[in-house]
C-alpha positions in Angstrom: -20.9 160.7 -40.3 -23.3 163.0 -39.2 -21.8 166.0 -37.2 -24.6 168.8 -35.8 -23.0 172.3 -36.4 -23.9 175.6 -34.5 -27.0 176.9 -35.2 -27.9 180.9 -35.4 -30.1 182.1 -33.1 -28.9 179.7 -30.3 -27.0 180.9 -27.3 -23.8 178.3 -27.0 -22.5 178.8 -23.7 -19.1 178.9 -22.6 -19.5 178.1 -18.9 -21.3 175.1 -17.3 -24.7 175.5 -15.7 -24.5 176.8 -11.8 -26.6 173.5 -11.1 -24.5 171.2 -13.0 -21.7 168.6 -11.5 -18.3 168.5 -13.0 -15.9 166.0 -13.1 -12.3 166.5 -14.4 -10.0 163.9 -15.5 -7.1 163.3 -17.7 -7.9 160.9 -20.7 -5.4 160.0 -23.0 -5.3 161.6 -26.7 -6.5 158.2 -28.7 -9.5 157.8 -26.1 -10.3 161.2 -26.4 -10.4 161.4 -30.1 -12.8 158.1 -30.0 -14.9 159.9 -27.8 -15.3 163.2 -29.8 -16.2 160.9 -32.5 -18.7 159.4 -30.9 -20.3 162.8 -29.9 -20.2 163.6 -33.7 -22.3 160.5 -34.9 -25.1 161.3 -32.0 -26.2 164.3 -33.8 -27.7 166.3 -30.5 -24.1 167.1 -29.8 -21.9 170.1 -31.1 -18.4 169.6 -31.3 -15.9 172.8 -31.8 -12.3 173.0 -32.1 -11.6 175.8 -29.7 -7.4 177.6 -29.2 -6.1 174.6 -27.3 -8.7 172.2 -27.1 -12.6 171.3 -28.0 -15.8 172.3 -26.5 -18.8 169.8 -26.7 -22.4 171.5 -26.5 -25.5 169.0 -26.2 -28.8 171.3 -28.3 -32.1 170.4 -26.9 -34.3 168.8 -29.3 -36.7 171.8 -29.9 -33.2 173.7 -30.8 -34.3 176.3 -28.3 -30.8 176.0 -26.6 -27.3 174.5 -25.9 -25.9 173.1 -22.9 -22.0 173.2 -22.3 -21.5 169.2 -21.6 -17.3 168.8 -22.1 -14.5 171.1 -22.4 -11.1 170.1 -23.2 -7.7 171.1 -22.8 -5.1 169.6 -25.0 -1.8 168.3 -23.2 1.3 166.3 -24.0 0.4 163.1 -23.5 -3.6 163.6 -23.1 -6.5 166.1 -23.0 -7.6 167.8 -19.3 -11.1 167.2 -19.8 -14.1 168.8 -17.6 -17.5 167.0 -18.1 -20.8 167.0 -16.7 -21.0 164.2 -14.3 -22.4 160.6 -15.6 -21.8 162.1 -19.4 -18.5 159.6 -19.7 -19.1 156.1 -18.1 -17.1 153.9 -19.8 -13.7 155.7 -18.7 
């Protein structure tokens, strides 16, 4: 399994891009963990465990910058997830 890690010199923003359309939803824990596993295997997404949840950043191919595409907060039965519109189409 490939897992991209944060690279030095790249800014990993804590907020979504102002022009990005963001969707909020609750995703069951099992489904969300599977989703994180998928992001980790893609190689161009960096999954980071933060206090109380996760963030996922997309790294541009030239490794010049990263873009926040998903932020999740741990809940009792699932995760409250904010993500870029059309990032997750199967749920």
